C-alpha positions as CSV (number, residue, x, y, z in Angstrom):
1,X,-15.9,9.1,12.6
2,X,-15.4,12.5,14.5
3,X,-16.6,15.8,12.8
4,X,-12.9,17.2,12.4
5,X,-11.7,14.3,10.7
6,X,-14.9,14.3,8.3
7,X,-14.2,18.0,7.6
8,X,-10.3,17.2,6.8
9,X,-11.4,14.6,4.4
10,X,-14.1,16.6,2.6
11,X,-12.6,20.0,2.7
12,X,-8.7,19.4,2.5
13,X,-8.7,16.1,0.6
14,X,-12.0,16.9,-1.4
15,X,-13.3,13.5,-0.8
16,X,-17.1,13.0,-1.3
17,X,-18.9,13.0,2.0
18,X,-21.4,10.3,0.7
19,X,-18.4,8.1,-0.3
20,X,-16.8,8.3,3.2
21,X,-20.1,7.8,4.9
22,X,-21.5,4.9,3.0
23,X,-17.7,3.2,2.9
24,X,-18.2,-0.5,4.1
25,X,-15.0,0.3,6.1
26,X,-15.7,1.9,9.5
27,X,-12.5,4.0,9.4
28,X,-10.6,6.1,6.7
29,X,-7.0,6.6,6.6
30,X,-5.9,9.3,4.1
31,X,-2.1,9.4,3.2
32,X,-0.5,12.3,1.6
33,X,2.4,12.1,-0.8
34,X,4.7,13.6,2.0
35,X,3.5,10.8,4.4
36,X,3.9,8.0,2.0
37,X,7.5,9.4,1.1
38,X,8.2,9.7,4.8
39,X,7.1,6.2,5.8
40,X,8.8,4.6,2.7
41,X,12.0,6.4,3.8
42,X,11.5,5.0,7.1
43,X,11.2,1.5,5.6
44,X,14.3,1.9,3.8
45,X,16.1,2.8,6.9
46,X,14.6,-0.2,8.8
47,X,15.8,-2.6,5.9
48,X,19.3,-1.0,5.6
49,X,20.4,-2.9,8.8
50,X,18.8,-6.1,7.8
51,X,20.7,-7.3,4.6
52,X,22.4,-6.1,1.5
53,X,19.8,-7.0,-1.0
54,X,20.4,-8.0,-4.6
55,X,17.5,-6.1,-5.8
56,X,14.0,-5.1,-5.5
57,X,10.8,-6.4,-6.7
58,X,7.9,-4.1,-6.5
59,X,4.4,-5.5,-6.3
60,X,2.1,-3.8,-8.7
61,X,0.6,-1.3,-8.5
62,X,0.7,0.0,-5.0
63,X,4.2,-1.3,-4.3
64,X,5.7,0.9,-7.1
65,X,6.1,4.2,-5.1
66,X,7.4,2.7,-2.1
67,X,9.8,0.4,-4.0
68,X,11.2,3.5,-6.0
69,X,11.7,5.4,-2.7
70,X,13.4,2.5,-1.0
71,X,15.5,1.6,-4.2
72,X,16.9,5.4,-4.2
73,X,17.5,5.4,-0.2
74,X,19.3,2.0,-0.4
75,X,21.2,3.1,-3.7
76,X,19.7,-0.1,-5.6
77,X,19.5,-0.2,-9.3
78,X,18.2,-3.6,-10.0
79,X,14.1,-3.4,-9.9
80,X,11.7,-5.7,-11.1
81,X,8.1,-6.2,-10.9
82,X,5.4,-8.9,-10.2
83,X,2.1,-7.5,-11.4
84,X,-0.9,-8.7,-9.2
85,X,-4.6,-8.1,-9.1
86,X,-6.5,-8.8,-5.8
87,X,-9.0,-5.7,-5.6
88,X,-12.0,-4.6,-7.8
89,X,-12.9,-1.3,-6.4
90,X,-12.9,-1.6,-2.6
91,X,-13.7,-5.4,-2.7
92,X,-11.0,-8.2,-2.2
93,X,-10.9,-10.5,-5.1
94,X,-8.9,-13.8,-5.8
95,X,-5.1,-13.1,-6.2
96,X,-4.5,-12.8,-10.0
97,X,-1.0,-12.9,-11.4
98,X,-0.8,-10.8,-14.5
99,X,3.1,-11.2,-14.4
100,X,4.9,-13.4,-11.9
101,X,8.2,-14.2,-13.8
102,X,11.2,-12.4,-12.2
103,X,14.9,-12.6,-12.4
104,X,15.1,-13.1,-8.7
105,X,14.7,-17.2,-9.1
106,X,13.8,-18.3,-5.6
107,X,14.0,-14.7,-4.2
108,X,17.3,-15.2,-2.1
109,X,18.5,-11.8,-1.2
110,X,15.8,-10.1,-2.9
111,X,13.4,-7.6,-1.1
112,X,9.7,-7.7,-2.0
113,X,7.8,-4.3,-1.6
114,X,4.3,-3.5,-1.5
115,X,2.3,-0.4,0.0
116,X,0.2,-2.6,2.2
117,X,-0.5,-6.1,3.5
118,X,-4.2,-6.4,4.1
119,X,-5.3,-9.9,4.5
120,X,-2.0,-11.5,3.5
121,X,-3.3,-13.2,0.5
122,X,-1.1,-11.5,-2.1
123,X,1.9,-12.5,0.0
124,X,0.7,-16.0,0.6
125,X,0.4,-16.3,-3.2
126,X,3.8,-14.9,-3.9
127,X,5.9,-17.0,-1.3
128,X,5.8,-20.3,-3.3
129,X,7.3,-18.4,-6.1
130,X,9.9,-16.4,-4.1
131,X,10.2,-18.6,-0.7
132,X,13.6,-16.8,0.4
133,X,12.7,-13.2,-0.4
134,X,12.5,-10.6,2.5
135,X,9.0,-9.1,2.3
136,X,8.4,-5.4,3.3
137,X,5.4,-3.1,3.5
138,X,5.0,0.4,4.4
139,X,1.3,-0.6,6.2
140,X,0.2,-3.6,7.9
141,X,-3.2,-4.8,9.1
142,X,-3.4,-7.4,11.7
143,X,-4.8,-10.1,9.5
144,X,-2.0,-9.9,7.2
145,X,0.9,-8.7,9.7
146,X,2.3,-12.3,10.1
147,X,3.0,-12.7,6.3
148,X,5.3,-9.7,6.3
149,X,9.0,-9.5,7.4
150,X,9.1,-5.7,7.9
151,X,6.7,-3.0,8.1
152,X,6.5,0.5,9.2
153,X,3.0,1.3,10.5
154,X,0.0,-1.0,11.8
155,X,-3.6,0.2,10.5
156,X,-6.7,-1.5,12.2
157,X,-8.3,-4.2,9.9
158,X,-11.4,-1.9,9.7
159,X,-9.8,0.9,8.0
160,X,-9.5,1.9,4.4
161,X,-6.1,3.5,3.3
162,X,-6.7,6.3,0.8
163,X,-3.5,6.4,-0.9
164,X,-2.4,9.6,-3.0
165,X,-2.2,7.9,-6.2
166,X,-6.0,6.8,-5.8
167,X,-7.1,10.4,-5.1
168,X,-7.9,13.3,-7.1
169,X,-8.1,16.9,-6.1
170,X,-11.6,18.3,-7.3
171,X,-14.0,21.0,-6.3
172,X,-16.1,19.9,-3.1
173,X,-19.9,19.8,-4.0
174,X,-21.7,22.6,-1.9
175,X,-24.1,21.1,0.9
176,X,-27.2,22.2,-1.4
177,X,-25.6,19.9,-4.0
178,X,-25.2,17.0,-1.7
179,X,-28.6,17.1,-0.2
180,X,-30.3,17.5,-3.5
181,X,-28.7,14.4,-5.0
């Protein structure tokens, strides 16, 4: 990771330098609120010409913000959720459905929106439930890319994406505080 990028992560986004260096992912990709909004709007533009969807199903929690933006841009008011847990901290775990019942039946003419497809395991778990839905994400990694029908930005597999809802603004520790830990 180059020095300028580390400076941005530490000073601008106030991320802990130790967390960045010790991260099991080799690369970090911080996304601002403006970027997620712009990329979600770009996703809406791409989806506009594909179909007239009956409604949107947001994959919680990461898909809530992109789904809200896509719903606004496509003037869709019918929104549902599937509630899924597949990460504990930065570690992948088995896909666990907390809520998988939707009004979409088999998903015909429904749009499924998530923030990211990483390995594709969440979508693989959803497809048997909603086989006819259109799956869209803002970001896609190579291992999961084939599982999604539409996406905006491809990110390398060894990159951890820091979404703005997962970050908090806080004072950065001084160099002395970092060294003396």
